[in-house]
N, C-alpha and C positions, 0 to 999 in steps of 0.2 A: 396527466400523462398515462398512456396505456402501455402496460408491460407485456412482453411476448413470452409464451411458454411453449416448450417442446416436450411432448410426452413420448418416452422411449420404453416400450414394453412388448415382449414377444407374445403375450397372451391377448388375443383380440378382445375378449370380453372385459378384461381388466382395463385395457386402453379405453374402450367405450364407456365403461363405468366411470373412470376418472373424468372423461370429457363431459359426461352428462349428469354426474351426481351433484355437482355444485354449480352455482351461477358465478362464473369467473369474472364477469363484468362488474359484479358487486365489489370486487377487489382491484378494479382497474386493470384487469388482465384479459388477454385473449390467447387462444391456442393457435399458434402459428403453423403447427404441423404435428404429425405423429410418425413414429418409426418403430419397426418390429425388431430391430437389433442395433447394436452399437455402430456398426459400419454404415448402415443406412442413415443413422442419426448424424454421424460425422459428416457425411456428404451434405446433409441439409444445413448443418451448423455453419459450414464454410461458405454457403450461399447467403445465409442470413443468420447472424449470431443472435440467439435468444437471450432474454434477460434471465430466464429461469429454465432449468432442465429437470424434469422429473424422470428418473431412470431406474429401471429394474437392475438388479445385480446379475442374476443368472440369465444370460441370453446367448444365442448362437452367434458365431462369427466374430463378434467383439463384445465382451461383457461390460457391465456397468462400471467396474473399477478401471478397466482399460480406457473406456470412454472418458471417465472423469479425469484421469491422468492427462489425456490429450487436451481436454478443455482447460484444465488448470494451467497447463503450460502455455497455451496459445491465447486463451481468452479468460484471464484470471478474474475479470469483472463479472463473469456469469455466475449466477447462484445455482447450486446443485442440491437436489433432494433425492435420496435413495429410496426406492421401493423395495422392500425386503421381506422375505418370509422368515419363519422361526429358524429354519435350517441355515440361513445365511446371516443371521443376526450378529454372530461373533465376527464374521467377515466384514460386515458393515462397520462395526465399531473399530476394526483395525484400519479402516480407510479414513478415519477422522483426520489423519495427517494431510489428506488431500484438500482439506478445507471445506468439506461438505457441510451445508448449512443445517440440514435436518434429515430425518428419515421417517418413512411411514411403514409401519409393521402390518403386513397382510394377515388377515383381512382387515382393511381399514373402513371406517365409517365416514359419513358425510361430515360429522363434527371433527374427526381427525384431519380431514383435508382442509376444512375451513380454518382450523386453528393454525395449521402449517402455512396456508396462504396469507393469513393475517400477519404472522411473524415475518414472512418474506417481504410482504408489502411494506411493513414498517421499515425494514432495512433499505429497501429500494428508495422509499420516500426520503429517508435521511441522507442517503448517498446523493440523491438528486439535489437536495437543498445545499449540501456542502459543495457540490460541483458548481451550482449557480453562484454561491457566495465567492468561490474561488475565481470564477470567470469575471465577476464584477470587480474584485479587489486586486487580483494578480497584476494587471497592468499598472495600477497605482503603486503597488508595493515593490514591483520588480526593481525600479530604480532606487526606491527609498530604503529597501532592506540593506543593501550594501552600504549606503551612506550612513544609516543608523548604526550599523555594526562598527563602521570606521570611527564614529564619535565615541564609542565605548572601549576602544582598544586598550586604553591605559587603565581601565577599571578591572582590577583583579577579581572582583566579585561578580562581574558581568557573566550572565548565564542565559541559557535558552528560556528558563522560567522568567527571569527578570525582563527579557526582551518581549516575551509573550504578554506579560502584564502591561508593559509600556504600549504595545500595539493593540491590546484588547483581544487577543486570541488565546486559545488553549495551546499549551506547549506541544501537544501531539500534532495538532493541525499545522502550527507554525513550523514544526520540524519537517513535515512533508513538503510544505510550501518552499522552504529554504532549499531543500535538496533539489526540488524541481527547478526553481528559478536561478539558483547560484551554482548548481551542479555538484555540490558536496554536502555532507551532513554538517550541521551547525558547528560542532566542535572542531572538525577538520578545517572548515572554512575560516573560523576564528583564529586558529593557530597559524594557518598559512598567512593571513593578513597581518598578524602580529610579527611574524618573522620578516615579512616584506618591509614593514615599517622599521623593524630593528636594523635591517640592512641599510636602509636610507640613513638612519641615525649614525650607524657605524662609519659610513662614508663621508658624512657631511658635518659631524660634530666631534668635539673632543671629550664627550661624555665617557665616563668609565663604563665598562661592560655591565657591571651590576646596576648602574644608574639607567642604562638603556633597557635592561631587563625589566626594571620597575616601570619605566615609561611605557612599555608595551604590555603591561598587565601580568608579568610573571613575578610572583613573590619568592619562588624557589630558584636560586641561581643555577643549580645543577639541572633542574628540569628545563629551564630555559636553554641551557647549552645542549642538552640532549635533543630537544625538539628542533632547535636551530640546525644542528648537525644532520638530523634526520631529513630535513627539508632542503637545506643548502648544500649538503655533502661535505661540510667542514665546520669547524667550531667558529664562534663569533670572533675570537682572537685571530684565527687564520684568515678569516674573511676581511677583517680590518687591515691586516698586513698585506692583503692582495695576493695571498697564496692561491695557486691553482686557478688564477683568473687570467 
């Protein structure tokens, strides 16, 4: 796969130096365009979103920090690298919260650029592999995830980590998959399904409330009542008596 790069720099010679100093194709990358300020870059980005943006900080009309903020908000998957001089170095560090991947300190060498491109390429390759795996497995898991969780509702020790081990995924990856496929973080979805099952047992059995709590994976009766009321709007006892229904 070939990754696209946008170079944003108000100094013509620096732009040309970046474009010609290294062989981008060696890193499976190509320059999709160049811009001399943030506003011009933003117009290009909205027409074709690049995989990587190399941007100066100090530029007229729209600076690099402002551009990075817009990109992070609308295109969070895009990787950002700041080009900065010594005078802007502290400013660049303060922008780490924007999720900038790296920075190049001017004047930079061919080796500096190549090291940066190598790191960015590794990130892009890993993201691509994860995306492919997710595309292959998500259709299979979409129905199975909910079913597998249902089978473990009574297990008080059931956790994201144990489910990940059962399915052969890392907890981090599985967490993002569950949120995407089921619409809620794992713990929220698990509690919601446990309360749903508890409602059914309250209406259809003569089990005591503490027995129902155990049946749906709650060891702590007070915690069960608290979470039940949080979701159902009433206590288990009130629900069983039919109050407010």
